N, C-alpha and C positions, 0 to 999 in steps of 0.2 A: 586445401581448397580445390574445388572442381575447376574445370576448364571454362565454365560459363561466366560472362563478365558479371560485375556488380552494377546494379543500377546506378546511373549517373544522378547523384543526389547532392545538392548544395549543403554541405555541413561545415563544421568549424576547421580551421587549420592552427591548433594551438601551438604556442611557443612555450616550452616549459623550462624554467630555470630552477635550480636547486644548490644547495650546500651540504656537505657532510660534516658535522661538528665533531670535535675531538672526542666527545663521549658516545660516539656512535650514532647519534640521532641524525635524521635527514630532515631537512626542511625544504618544501617543494612548492613552487608558486608559478603562476603564469606570467610571462614577461609582456604578452599583450593584454593591455589593461581593459577593465570592465567599462563599457560604454555608459552614456548618461542614461538614467532612468527616472520615472516620475516620482513625486513625492508621495503619491497616493495611488493605489490601483484604479480607483474609479475615475480617475482623469482619462483612462483608456476606454471605459464605457461611454463617457460623453464625447470622447473622440469618434468612436464609432457610431454612436448615435447621430452625430452630424455629417460624418463623411460616407456612411454606408447605413443610412437609417433603416431600410427595408430588408437588409440582410438578415437571415435568420441567426439569432444568437443561440438559442436553445430549442430543442424539440423533445417530446416525450410522448410515449403512447403505451397503452395496455395490449398485450398480444400482438396481433397483426392489424389493429385499427388504425385509421389515418393518424399520421403524426401531427401533433397539436404543437404549433410553432409559435414563438414569440420573437419578435424582431428586436434589433438593437434600440430603436427609437420607443418601441413599447415597453422594452425592459426599463430604460431610463425614466420614463414616465412613471411607471409603477414603483420603482425604487424610490423616487423623491416622495411620492405619497405614503409609502411605508415608512420612509424616514421622518416625515412630519408627524405621523402618528407615534412613532417611538419617542420622538422628542416631547410630544405632549403627555406620554407616559412617564416622562423624565427618567428613562433609562439611562445607565452610565456604565463606565468600567467597573464602578462597585457594584452595580446591579445590572448586568447584561442580559442579553437575550439568549435563552437556551432552546435549540431546535432539536426536537425528538422525533424525527421522521426519516423515511427513506429517502434517497435522491429524488427529487421532482422539481419542477419549474418554480412551484411555490416555495419550496425549500430555499431555492437559490435566490429568489427575489427578496425573501425576508432576511437572508444573511447579507445581500448586497445593500438593502435598504439600511439596515443597521450600520454598515460599515461605510455608507455614503456620509452619514452624520457623525461619524466618530464613535459609534456605540459598538463594543465588541459582541460578537455572538460565539455561541459554542455548540457545534453540532455534537449530538451524543448517540452512541449507537443504540438504535431501537431495541436491540436484543437486551440491553441492560433492563428494559421495562417488560418485555414480551417473554423472556426466557426466565430470568431470575424471579424466584418467589418472594425473596425478603427485600429485594431493591437495594442491597448493600452497596453497590458501587454507586448508585444514583445518590444515595445518602452521602456517601463521600464527596461527589461532585458538589452537591448542594452546600455542604460545608465550606467548600474552597471558593466558589466563585458567587454565592448568594444572588442568584438570578432576580430579575424584575419581572419577567415575563417568560412564559412557556408557549411555544408554539408547536403544534402537531397536526400534521395533515388530517388524520383521523383522531379527534379529540377524545371520543368515547373510548377508543382502543387503549388510550394511555392514560385516562382519568385516575384508575387506582394507583398506577405508579406515580403519577404527579402528586396526587393528594398525600400519599404515604411519604414520599422522599422530599417534597419540596413545601408541602402544606396546602390544605383545602382553601387557603385564602390568597394564594398566589394568582395573579392575573394570568389567564389561560387564553390563548389564541388558536383557531384552527379553521379548517376548509369546511368540515362536516361534523356532525354528531356532537355538536356542543352540548353539554349537560344543562338542561333547564332548571335544575334545582340548585345551580351553582352560580354565585355572583362573581362578577370580573371577568365574563367571558366576551370574547370578540370573534366574530365571523371575519375570514380574511376578505370576503366580498364587500364588507362594510368598510373595513380598514382601506380598501383601495378606492373608496368614495372620499377619502380624506383629500382636501385641496392643499396643496403645498404652498408655504408662504416664504418670505424672505428669510426666515429662521432657517429653512433648509439650506439656502445658499450660504448664509453666514456660518453654519456648522460645517459644511463642506470645505470651505475655504479655510477653516481652522484645523482642519485634519492634516497632520504633517508626518514626516517619516517615523518619528517616535511614537505616534498614535497607536495604541493597541487595536489591531484590526479584528482579532479573534483569539480565542483559546482553543487550542487542541489538546485533547487528553490522550496520553500515551495508554498502551493497552491495560496496564495496571495488573500484570502477570505476576509480579512478586510482591503485590501489595496494593494500595490505593492508587487509583488512576491519578496522575500528576498533570496539573494545568500548565501546558507550555504556552508561554507568551509568545504571539505572533504579531509582530509590529508591521507597519506599512513598508518600512525600508526592508525588512526581510523578504516580504512577499514581491515588492516591485524589483528589487536588486536580483532576486532570484529568477524572476520572469526574463530579465535581460540576460542572465547567463543561459537561461534555457534557450532563448531565441538566438544567441551567439552559436549554440551548440547544434540546434536544428536551424541552420540558417536559411532553409527554404520557407521557412513561416514569414519571412520579411517580403517574399515574393508572392506568395500565395496563401490566402487565409486557410488555416488548418482545417480539416474535417476529421471529427473525433467520435468514435462510437465506444462508449465507457461504461462499464458496470461498477467499478471500484467505489466504495462507500465514501461520502464526503466527510465523515468524522475521522478518517484516515488522511494523513498528509499528503500521500501519494496522488490522490485524485482530488481530495478536498482543498489542497493547495496547487500542486503542480498542473494537473489536467484541467480543473475547473478554470484556473486563472490563465491558462494557455488561450482559450476561446476569447477572454476578455482582453488580453494584452495583445494578441495578434489578430484580433478580429475575425475569429473562426467561429465554426457551428459545433456545438456540442449535442450530440445525439445521446440521450440517457437510454442506457441499456438495462432493461430491468431483468436481464436474465444474470446467471451466475455461472462459474465454472463447477456445477453440480449436476448429477443426472437428472434432477427434477426440474432445473431451471436452464440448462444450456440450450433447451430448443428455442428459447426466446432470443438468446444471443444469435443463435444461428439464422432465425428468421430476420433479425436486424441487419446482419452481415449480409444477407442474400440481396438486400434492398439499397444499404448504404454503403458506399466504397469510402473507407476511411483513408486519409492520408498519411496519419500516424496512429500506430495501435499498441496498447499496452495489454498485458494479461500475466497472470501467474503461469508458472510451467504446467501445472495441472490443467489449466483452461486451455493452453495450447494444445495439450494431449488430445483434449476432447474435440477441439477445433480440426486438429489434424485428422482425426477419424472421420469426422463429418465431411471435411473437404476431399477425402479420398474416395468418398461415395457420392459427391455431389459437384459435378463440373461446374454448375451455374455459380454455386456458392464461392467456389476456388476463383472463377473468373472475376466475380465482383470484389472479393476480397482483395485481390493483389493489383487489381486494374490500376488504381491512383496511388497505391501504398508506397511511400518513401522510406520508412523506417519502422522496424519492430522493436519493441522493447520488452524485456522480461524482468521480473524481479519478484521477490517475496519468497524465494526459495530457489536453490540451485537447480539449473536447467540440466536434464540429462542429455548425453551425446545424441542418442537416437531421437530426441526430439529436435535438436538443433538440426541434425541431418535432415530430417523429415521436412522441416520449415524451408530449408533451402532448396530441396528436391522439388516440392510443391510449387515453389516460386519459380524455380527454372522451368518446370513442366508447363506452367501456366502463362508466363511472359517471357520466357527465354533468357532470363537474367536472374541474378540474386538480389532480393530486397536486403538492405543493410540490416543487420540484427545485433543489437547490443544491449548492454546493462550498465548499472552504475551503483553508486552507494550513497545513502543519505539518510536522514532521520527526521522526525518531527521538529527536532531542535534545529535543524538546518534548511527548513522550509520547503521542500526537502532536497532540492538539487544541489549536489556537492561534487561528485565525481562521476565522469561518464566515459564510456569507449565507443567511438564510432569507427575505429580502425578495422578492416576486415580480419576476423579471426578463424582459425581451423577448428576451434573448440570454444564451447561456453566457459565463461568464468572470469574473463579480464574485465575488471571494473573501471579501467581507464585512467584518466588523468584529471587534475582538478578544473572546475569551470573558473571563468574569469573572476578575479577578485578574491578567490578562495586559496588559502594557504594551508597545506598538510603540514603536519609535524608527525614523524614517525619516531617512536621510541622503542629501542630494542629490548624485547623480553624473550629470553631464550633463544629460539631459532627463527622469531618472527618479530613483527613490528605492530605495537600498539598505535592505532591511528587517532590523531587529534586534529581538530579543524578551527579555522578562524576566518571570519569574512562577514560582510555586510548581511548576509543571509542568516547568520547564527542568532538564536534567540538571546535576549538579554538576561533570561532566567525563567524560573517557576513562579507562577503567581501565589503572592503570600507565603513564599516558603524560601527564606534566606538560607537556611541550611542545606537544603538540596542544590539551591543555585550556587553556593560556595563550593560544594563538593564537585559540581559538574565541570569546573574549570581549574586548569592548572595555574601555575604562578605566572606564566606568560600570557594568560587569557585565552588559551586553545581549549575548545570544548572537547571533553572526553567522550567520544561517540561509543566507546565500548566495543569497538570491531578491532580484529588483528588482520593485517595484510601481510603480503610478501611480494617482492619484485617479480614481475613477469620476466625481466632479465636483469640478473643481479647487479646492483648499483647504477641502473639507467632507468630513471622515472619516465622517461619519454616513451617508454614501451609499456607503461601501464602496471598495474598491480593485480593480484589475485586476493580476493576475499579468503581468509585463513581463520575463520571462526569469530563467534563472539566470546570476548574474554570472560564474561561472566558464565559461560557455558563450558568452556574447556575445563579438563579435570586431569588428575593423575591416577595411573593404575598403581596397584600395590607396590609394583616394582620401581615407582618413582617416575615412570614415562609419562609425559604429556601427550594428551589426546586432543587433537583439533576437529571438535565436534562438527562444525559446519562443514568442513571439507569432506569428513567421512560420511556425514549424512548425504551429501551431494553425490558422492561415489557410490554409495550403496544404492541409492535410488537409480542411478545410471545403470549399475551393474544389474539390476533386478528388471531391466527391460520394460518397464511400464507396469509391472506387477504391483509394486506399491507407490503409494504418492509421496510418503515421507517417512521418517524414523525418528525415534527418540533414542539416543545412544545411552546405554547404562555401563556400569563397570567402575564407577568412581570407588577407589580404595580397594578394588577387588582384584583378582588374578587374571580375568579376561573380559573382553568386551561382549556386551549383548545389545540387542535392540528390540524396542516395541514398535513394530511396523505398523504403518496405517495402509491397509490393502486398497488397491484401486480396483473396485467391485466390477465396473464393466469389462475390464480385462480378464479378472479372474472368472467372470461368467462365460466370456467367450472360450475359456479353456475347456469348459464342460459343455460346450454346444449352445450357450445363449439361454439357458434355462431360466426364464424370469419367475417361475413358480417357488422356487427354493429361497429360503431366508438367507441373509447374509452369512449367518453362523454355519448353515449347512453347505454354502459355497465354500467358505474358508476351510471346512473339514473334509470336503470331498477329496477323495485319494488322488485325482489328478492334479488338483491344486497343490495339495501337499507335497507331491512329487516334484512339481515344477519349482516350488519355493526351496525345496531341500537342495535340488540340483543347483539353482542359482546361489544359494549360500555356500555349497562346496566350491563353486566356480570362484565366488568372491574370495573365499579363504586361500585358494590356489594362486590368485592374483595378488594378494595382500603381501607386503614386505616386512611386517614385523607386527607386534602384539598391539601397537597402538593404531593400526589400521585394518585389524583382523576382527571381525565380529564373529564369535563362536556359538552364539545361541540367539535365537530369535522367537518372538511372539507376535503374532498377528492379532492386533485389536479389532474386535468386533463391534465395541460399544463406541459410538461416536465421541471425539473430543468436545469438552464442553466449554462452551464460550463463556458462561457466567463464572467458571472457576479459572478463567484466564488461560486455558490450555491452549486456545486458539483464538485468532482475532477474526472478524467478520470478513477479513480479506483472504483468510485461509492461512495465514502464517502460523507455524506451531512454535509454542515456547517450551523448549527442552525442560527448563527448571520447573515449571508450572506443572507439567505432566508428571515429571518424576516425584514431585511434592504430593500429588494427589493420587497417583496410582503406586504408591510404595508396595502395596499388597502383590501387585502384578510383578513387580521388579523382584521380591522375594520368591514367588513362584518361578519366575524365570531361571533364577539360580538355584532352585531346589533338586534339579536333575542333573544328569551328565551333559558335557559340552555338546552343541549340535543341536539342541533341542529346538523342534518347531511345535509351537502350541497354539491353541485357540484362547484368546484373553476371556477372562470372566468379568461380568458386571461388577462394578463395586457399589457399595452403598453410598448414597448421597452424602 
């Protein structure tokens, strides 16, 4: 740790209890109990509409235009109008609302309008409709939840996908470009003219902890997307856990600037609901951690000072680069910031160190930096670390009300979870639901962990890979894929964004690496005219990659941690094939399944090979 102080922020003070069972299992819980929470999330919307009616609940904009704002009072009024419309449409859990749009105020209002009257919604990744040509995942979704209404901001852009996957006769609502030759279409402006009746209040009163609030679909990287049931109990208990952890939310309404998609649990549940539960303001960031869209994020952060901020490590890399060049951005970003959170991939040490350095340079102290672990099935908050650390990776201790079970497997522990935030299962899929839980009712999250300090859960845990991703070498040695990926990214000092580890049942490890093109272009003088393929093939780039690979090999302790060959992939990972989520998380198994030719090519030559990937046929 540096000598600078950590910013004084009101965070949790967890009291951890545990037992070690004779079979080697650990059970870990919180001695300090979970506090009371509402029966339904929209109780908090009603509360803030009464106590802070004029406070901005949500703001959105395109580019650098003026922010378009909606207050809590305005939100509640529109939510009740939408709720009445959806009741009139006779939507239900059997025929829910599907939202096929990017994050927007209208998207948020439609979801809350459904939730207000006990009708589930399901936010679907727009890329399923815009990137895919056969709409196969939309077909799978349509079979699972049989929607009663589709909403899209731009109805015209999604018409083909909706008609193909859900049927040309399904009711279709949108903000603009509604097809004139299609029946059953509804303009949002007209929906908002609906006058709410006492039916809305009766439906709201009937919503309880077991009411299905929404369906969230897992990324479907190993098959069809799965509809994970999200109950009101899950959402509300999870927000009380969050508010215990980030205790300063109780004293000051949080300010959020967030880009992550609402069809994912990280923002669709956690961040979205923080603003409602704690009376905060959610600024929709239409940027993304990509070279094409990061400028929008930077423009927003130059204007709005968040009090809590989340990004994936690749996003932080780009933000760090921008802050080094822009003192104004740095000052605005750190001015009110109480906590930085990263997730979605392992953070490299140089990224961690740079955030601390910039924080100290700007405000004279460190902003707390932490991470945790959770899933769609846990709503998602389950485990988090707020204790100051010298390096990234400690995922912390369980939230209030959450119980961890650690099942020993070889030299690590499989993590299982139980609590009011855990899903009751998968919609219309008893087989998957049964397989997801053990005989004590613990949810099998599919992650492995290890103690930060052996035998002492109070010191937290380190993520030790996805159990489904880990594999054995020819020698029978286990490879902890998640840990190795994080180490590799760290050792390459920002030249690669992520890597897919290869070598199952082979003599040595390899990697299909995702290059970080801005950093590679810097190596050759920032030439923007060259194609990505030409940049990757440039002698200076190849020399730098080879040197980093050799240094990685020198630092590795054995065959299970030593990558002997590497290929830089120049063709983008494909969302519609499940290789990457729209949040940027890579699925190891899906990439290996779809890029087997690259793996074979990687192992066709002598060890230590550095190659440029070839485009595969669709």
